[in-house]
Structure formats: C-alpha cells, structure tokens
N, C-alpha and C positions, 0 to 999 in steps of 0.2 A: 413383405410377407406373404404368405397368402394362408388368412385364416378360416377359407374356406371349412366345415366340417363334411366330408369322407365316414361313410364306412365302413370297417374298420375288417379288415381280409382274413380267413381263413387259412391265405399261401402260407406252406414251409415258410424258415427264417431265412434270412440273407445267412450268407456264410462266404469266411474271404479263409482262402487252405483250410476248402473243409468242415472250419470249427462255427459253426450255430450261432450270427450273433441276436442274443437275446437280450431285454432289459428285464431282468432279476431282483433289484435293489436301488432303491433311490432312498439316501438321506437325506433331510430335511432339519436346516436348525430351525429350534425353537427356544422362549425364551420361557415357558413355566409348560415340563410335563408331564405334571397330571393334568391340564386343564386339557393338552393337548391327547392325551391318554382316553380320556372319561371323550372329546371329541370324537378320533376314532372308534371308540366304544358304541357310538350312538348313532354312526353311522352304519352298522350292524356288521363291520370286518373282525375276520379274526383275528385275536392275540395272541400273537406268537410267543413271546418272551417278554416280560420286564426284571435285566438284570441290575445290579448295584455294587459297586465295586469302593475302593475305597473314595477315590476318587475322581467318577462319572458314573453312568447312568443314563442303560440304554433302554431302550420300548421298539418292538414292532408286532407289526400288524398286516394284516393279509387283506386287501379286496376278494368281496365274492366270488368268487372264480378266474379268477388273473393271477398270474404266473412271477407274478412281478412285489414284491413286498414293500409296505415304506419303513422307517426306521427312523427313530429320531432321540433323543439325548441332552445331557448336559454331559462337558468335558473339566 
C-alpha cells in the first residue's frame, strides 16, 4: 500500500454513468457517544445533529470546509 502524502486536488469528482462519486458521510463506531462528541467539538468541527430515539442515538459533525460529515452513535 502506498502511504505517500499527496496534495489534494481540486479536480472535478470522478463520475460513473454521469453520477458524481463523492464521499458525503463516514459512519464511525464509538464506545462512548458523549466522549466522542466532546472530542469532535474540541477540534472545532461544526455540530450538526444529536438525535436520540427510544433505543438509539446519532450524532453528526462536519469538519470546517469539508463536504463530508462524520456520524457516530449507539444502537
């Protein structure tokens, strides 16, 4: 696997059959939702949502300037 760092490219996203292929959401498994929420808030990421249902909780943050958000929670 090549681990060399490369500068990000501002080129248009790749497409498959005319559909742009971009990453919009990454789901991360965490053991402590509150601790993870504090961690991402301390990074200065934008807080998007903290939704709790009867048997689940979902939290989402977005890094500054990013088109991809991070979602984590418990089920």
